[in-house]
C-alpha positions in Angstrom: -21.8 -17.4 -8.7 -23.6 -14.1 -8.9 -20.9 -11.4 -9.7 -22.2 -7.1 -9.4 -19.9 -5.3 -11.1 -20.4 -2.0 -8.7 -19.1 -4.0 -6.2 -15.9 -5.2 -7.9 -15.4 -2.1 -8.7 -16.3 -0.7 -5.2 -14.3 -3.2 -3.5 -10.6 -2.4 -6.0 -11.5 2.1 -5.9 -11.6 1.2 -1.9 -8.0 -1.3 -2.2 -6.5 1.7 -4.5 -7.3 4.7 -1.5 -5.6 1.2 1.1 -2.7 1.2 -1.1 -2.1 5.1 -1.0 -2.5 4.9 2.7 -0.3 2.1 3.4 2.3 2.9 0.5 2.2 6.7 0.8 3.0 6.3 4.4 5.1 3.5 4.2 7.2 6.4 1.8 7.2 9.0 4.1 8.7 7.3 6.8 11.8 6.2 4.6 12.2 9.5 3.6 11.9 10.9 6.9 13.5 8.2 9.4 16.5 9.9 8.9 15.7 13.3 10.1 13.8 12.1 13.9 15.9 11.5 17.1 14.4 7.6 17.7 13.9 6.2 14.0 13.4 2.4 15.2 10.2 4.4 17.1 9.1 5.8 13.9 9.4 3.0 12.0 7.4 1.2 14.9 4.4 4.0 15.1 4.4 4.1 11.9 3.9 0.7 11.0 1.5 0.1 13.5 -0.6 3.0 11.9 -0.4 2.2 8.5 -1.9 -1.7 9.6 -4.3 -0.4 12.2 -5.7 1.8 8.9 -5.5 -1.1 6.0 -6.6 -4.1 8.2 -9.4 -3.1 8.9 -9.9 -1.4 5.6 -9.4 -4.8 3.7 -12.1 -6.5 6.5 -14.9 -4.0 6.0 -14.7 -3.8 1.7 -14.3 -8.0 1.7 -17.9 -7.9 3.8 -17.6 -12.1 3.9 -17.2 -11.9 0.2 -13.7 -13.7 -1.2 -14.5 -12.2 -4.6 -14.4 -8.2 -3.3 -11.3 -8.7 -1.1 -9.6 -10.1 -4.0 -10.7 -7.1 -6.3 -9.7 -4.8 -3.2 -6.6 -6.7 -3.2 -5.7 -6.1 -6.9 -6.1 -2.4 -6.2 -4.2 -2.5 -3.6 -0.8 -3.8 -5.3 -1.6 -2.1 -7.9 -1.2 1.1 -6.4 2.1 -0.3 -5.4 3.1 -0.8 -8.4 2.5 2.5 -9.5 3.9 4.3 -7.1 7.3 2.0 -7.4 7.5 2.9 -10.8 6.6 6.5 -10.4 9.4 6.7 -7.7 12.4 5.1 -10.0 11.0 7.3 -13.2 12.0 10.3 -10.8 15.7 8.5 -9.4 14.9 8.4 -5.6 14.9 4.3 -6.4 17.0 1.8 -8.1 16.6 -0.7 -9.9 17.4 -5.1 -8.8 19.9 -5.1 -10.0 21.7 -2.1 -9.1 20.6 -2.6 -6.0 23.2 -6.8 -6.2 26.0 -4.7 -7.7 26.0 -2.6 -4.5 
């Protein structure tokens, strides 16, 4: 198995970018859903738009190589983790045990 470090690093960085697009878009949707006349439409359009960018992005980055796909997915999930941590530190998101007590 031949591992190209540059391809893995590129895949990880692309996963980061895709994560920012997906989870950043999700956060913007959640923050603005109460301000629109048709919130269900906003949620649906946001979901379709985010997936219309991210799914082809994963496919393009993968290029038929599972190692690149895994690296991209790790980058994607890293952004998710970092955004959740950042949002919690700002006090905008309750921790899991606080949600259960509500």
